[in-house]
C-alpha positions in Angstrom: 21.0 -3.9 -24.8 19.9 -7.0 -22.9 19.6 -6.6 -19.2 21.6 -9.7 -18.4 24.6 -8.2 -20.3 26.6 -5.7 -18.2 26.6 -2.1 -19.3 29.5 -1.0 -17.2 32.3 -0.9 -19.7 34.7 1.7 -21.3 32.8 1.7 -24.6 29.6 2.8 -22.9 31.4 5.2 -20.7 33.0 7.0 -23.6 29.7 7.0 -25.5 28.0 8.5 -22.5 30.6 11.2 -22.0 30.5 12.3 -25.6 26.7 12.5 -25.4 26.8 14.6 -22.2 29.3 17.0 -23.7 27.2 17.4 -26.8 23.8 17.8 -25.2 24.9 19.6 -22.0 21.9 18.5 -19.9 20.9 20.3 -16.7 20.2 17.0 -14.9 20.2 13.2 -15.7 17.6 10.7 -14.6 18.6 7.1 -14.1 16.8 3.9 -13.1 18.1 1.5 -10.4 19.1 -1.4 -12.5 22.5 -2.3 -11.0 24.5 -2.1 -14.2 24.3 1.3 -15.7 24.3 3.6 -12.6 28.1 3.2 -12.0 29.0 4.7 -15.4 26.3 7.4 -15.2 27.4 8.3 -11.6 31.1 8.5 -12.7 30.5 10.5 -15.8 28.0 13.0 -14.2 30.2 13.5 -11.2 33.2 14.1 -13.5 31.2 16.7 -15.5 29.4 18.2 -12.4 25.9 17.3 -13.7 23.4 16.4 -11.0 21.9 12.9 -11.3 18.6 11.7 -9.8 17.1 8.2 -9.5 13.4 7.4 -9.2 12.4 4.6 -6.9 9.2 2.9 -8.0 9.1 -0.5 -6.3 10.1 -2.3 -3.1 12.0 -5.1 -4.9 12.5 -7.0 -1.7 8.8 -7.5 -1.1 8.2 -8.7 -4.7 11.0 -11.2 -4.4 9.9 -12.4 -1.0 6.4 -13.0 -2.3 7.9 -15.1 -5.1 10.0 -17.2 -2.7 13.4 -15.5 -3.2 13.6 -13.2 -0.1 17.4 -13.4 0.2 17.8 -12.1 -3.3 15.5 -9.2 -2.5 17.6 -8.3 0.6 20.8 -8.4 -1.5 19.1 -6.3 -4.2 18.1 -3.6 -1.7 21.7 -3.5 -0.4 22.9 -2.9 -3.9 20.3 -0.2 -4.5 21.3 1.6 -1.4 24.8 1.7 -2.7 23.5 3.0 -6.0 21.5 5.7 -4.1 24.6 6.8 -2.3 26.4 7.2 -5.6 23.9 9.7 -7.1 22.9 13.1 -6.0 19.2 12.6 -5.3 16.5 10.0 -5.0 12.8 10.6 -5.6 9.5 8.6 -5.5 5.9 9.2 -6.3 4.0 9.1 -2.9 4.7 10.1 0.7 3.5 6.8 2.0 5.9 4.8 -0.2 8.8 7.1 0.6 8.1 6.7 4.4 7.9 2.9 4.1 11.2 2.7 2.3 12.9 4.9 4.9 11.4 2.8 7.8 12.0 -0.6 6.3 15.4 -0.1 4.5 16.7 3.2 5.9 16.4 4.4 2.3 17.4 7.8 1.1 14.4 9.7 -0.3 14.8 13.4 -1.1 11.8 14.3 -3.2 8.1 13.4 -3.9 7.3 13.9 -7.5 3.6 14.7 -7.7 1.7 12.7 -10.5 -0.7 14.0 -13.0 -3.4 12.5 -15.2 -4.2 13.4 -18.8 -7.6 15.0 -18.3 -8.1 15.4 -22.0 -8.3 11.6 -22.1 -9.6 10.7 -18.6 -12.8 12.6 -17.9 -16.5 11.7 -17.0 -18.6 10.2 -19.8 -21.2 7.5 -20.5 -20.3 4.1 -21.8 -23.6 2.1 -21.8 -22.7 -0.4 -24.5 -19.4 -1.3 -22.9 -21.2 -1.7 -19.6 -23.6 -4.2 -21.2 -20.7 -6.1 -22.7 -18.9 -6.4 -19.4 -22.1 -7.5 -17.7 -22.9 -10.1 -20.4 -26.1 -8.2 -21.3 -27.6 -8.8 -17.9 -30.1 -6.3 -16.4 -27.5 -3.4 -16.3 -30.2 -1.0 -15.1 -30.8 -3.0 -11.9 -29.6 -0.6 -9.1 -28.5 -3.5 -7.0 -26.2 -5.0 -9.7 -22.8 -3.3 -10.0 -19.8 -3.5 -12.2 -16.3 -3.4 -10.8 -13.3 -2.9 -13.1 -9.6 -3.8 -12.3 -7.0 -2.3 -14.6 -3.3 -3.1 -14.3 -0.8 -5.9 -14.4 -2.1 -9.4 -14.0 0.7 -10.6 -11.7 0.9 -12.3 -8.3 1.9 -9.1 -6.5 -1.3 -7.4 -7.7 -3.4 -10.0 -5.9 -6.1 -10.1 -8.6 -7.0 -13.6 -7.3 -8.3 -11.8 -4.2 -10.7 -9.8 -6.4 -12.0 -13.1 -7.9 -12.7 -14.4 -4.3 -14.6 -11.2 -3.5 -16.8 -11.4 -6.5 -17.6 -15.0 -5.9 -19.0 -14.0 -2.5 -21.1 -11.1 -3.7 -24.2 -11.9 -5.8 -25.0 -9.3 -8.4 -21.4 -8.0 -8.6 -19.6 -8.2 -11.9 -15.8 -7.8 -12.5 -14.1 -6.7 -15.7 -10.3 -7.4 -15.6 -8.2 -5.2 -17.9 -4.5 -5.8 -18.6 -1.9 -8.5 -19.1 0.8 -10.4 -17.2 1.9 -13.8 -15.8 -1.7 -14.6 -14.6 -3.4 -13.8 -17.9 -4.1 -17.3 -19.1 -5.3 -18.4 -15.6 -7.7 -15.5 -15.3 -8.9 -15.8 -18.9 -10.3 -19.2 -18.0 -12.7 -17.5 -15.6 -14.3 -15.4 -18.3 -18.0 -15.9 -18.6 -21.5 -14.9 -17.3 -21.5 -17.8 -14.9 -18.5 -16.4 -12.9 -19.6 -12.8 -13.6 -16.1 -12.1 -14.7 -15.2 -10.5 -18.0 -11.5 -11.1 -18.8 -9.9 -11.0 -22.2 -6.3 -10.0 -21.3 -4.3 -7.7 -23.5 -3.1 -4.2 -24.1 -5.7 -1.4 -24.4 -5.2 2.3 -25.3 -5.7 5.0 -22.8 -8.8 6.1 -24.6 -10.3 2.6 -24.3 -9.2 2.4 -20.7 -11.0 5.7 -19.9 -14.2 4.2 -21.4 -13.8 1.1 -19.2 -13.6 3.2 -16.1 -16.6 5.2 -17.2 -18.6 2.0 -17.8 -18.0 0.7 -14.2 -19.6 1.7 -10.9 -16.2 1.3 -9.1 -12.6 0.7 -9.8 -11.2 -2.0 -7.5 -7.7 -3.1 -6.6 -6.3 -5.5 -4.0 -2.7 -4.6 -4.3 -0.8 -3.8 -1.1 2.4 -2.4 -2.5 1.7 0.4 -4.9 4.1 3.3 -5.1 1.1 5.5 -5.9 -1.5 3.7 -7.9 -2.0 5.6 -11.2 -5.2 3.7 -12.0 -6.9 5.2 -9.0 -6.1 8.7 -10.2 -7.3 7.8 -13.8 -10.6 6.3 -12.4 -11.3 9.3 -10.2 -10.7 11.6 -13.1 -13.4 9.7 -15.0 -15.8 10.2 -12.1 -15.6 6.6 -11.0 -15.0 6.0 -7.3 -12.5 3.4 -6.0 -12.3 0.6 -3.5 -8.9 -0.7 -2.3 -7.0 -1.9 0.8 -5.8 0.8 3.1 -2.3 0.4 1.8 0.7 2.5 0.8 0.2 4.6 -2.3 -3.6 4.4 -2.2 -3.8 6.3 1.1 -2.2 9.3 -0.7 -5.1 9.7 -3.1 -8.2 8.0 -1.6 -10.2 9.7 1.1 -12.3 7.0 2.8 -16.0 7.8 2.4 -15.4 10.7 0.1 -14.0 9.4 -3.2 -13.9 5.8 -2.3 -13.7 3.1 0.4 -10.7 1.3 1.9 -10.8 -2.1 3.6 -8.5 -3.4 6.3 -5.3 -5.0 4.9 -5.5 -8.8 4.8 -9.2 -8.7 5.8 -11.2 -10.3 3.0 -14.4 -10.3 5.0 -14.1 -6.5 5.4 -13.6 -6.2 1.6 -16.6 -8.4 0.9 -18.8 -6.4 3.3 -17.8 -3.1 1.7 -18.5 -4.4 -1.8 -22.0 -5.6 -0.7 -22.6 -2.2 1.0 -21.8 -0.5 -2.3 -24.0 -2.9 -4.2 -27.0 -2.4 -1.9 -26.7 1.4 -1.5 -27.0 3.2 -4.8 -27.1 6.5 -3.1 -23.7 5.8 -1.5 -22.2 5.1 -4.9 -23.7 8.3 -6.2 -22.3 10.3 -3.3 -18.8 8.9 -3.9 
């Protein structure tokens, strides 16, 4: 059903009740979408079935970054009412849960620990893909490195910051993997001259694992991750990471051990760290 059409109606409520009676679930998981939680909360309470919601994103921050801050505040108020209507709220990282409590007095009862499919994401070699991403340049030069970004290509992911970093670091190449609102804009940068490989689109998990393996480092400039699944995937492939010292990332990156973290909103610090990684092959090997 389309998201713009309300789900809170008697037809859906009766359908839900019949389904719950038939399936007899031990618990129900809902998303905070504003329209379906009322009927789930009512039906589950009526049948004494516990209901849990997962909080993935600080909606107010996304809306504020897109110039609709008031809408974000209203949304958070609505989500807090939804949280009060269900039994339990969970999220994916302690840092995100702490932020939501501090910023919005949010209810957060559980941290659901993530996992990575290690039968897909594991260390391997991908020399041909590395050559492709580096436009057949001297890929064996120890002072030329390949960074990979994997994820949504939207404003809140700050991929434009990664482009600025690469422009200031000679010998550094960036492969951009994913799709989103900035796809066409970033695709225009594709080419050896910019040292950016970007052909937006969907890739399978197997292909993504090879992309991590081809790179020296996985990089992200996002500052509002709930956790950052791509970091876990990259580390599972044996590829260290470099990110801002931001929520989500701080739960899985240990600075100087499996990656480096630059100061938030300090592009110079990020550039210096990338140059350090470029110039110190032994540091990359240690990470």
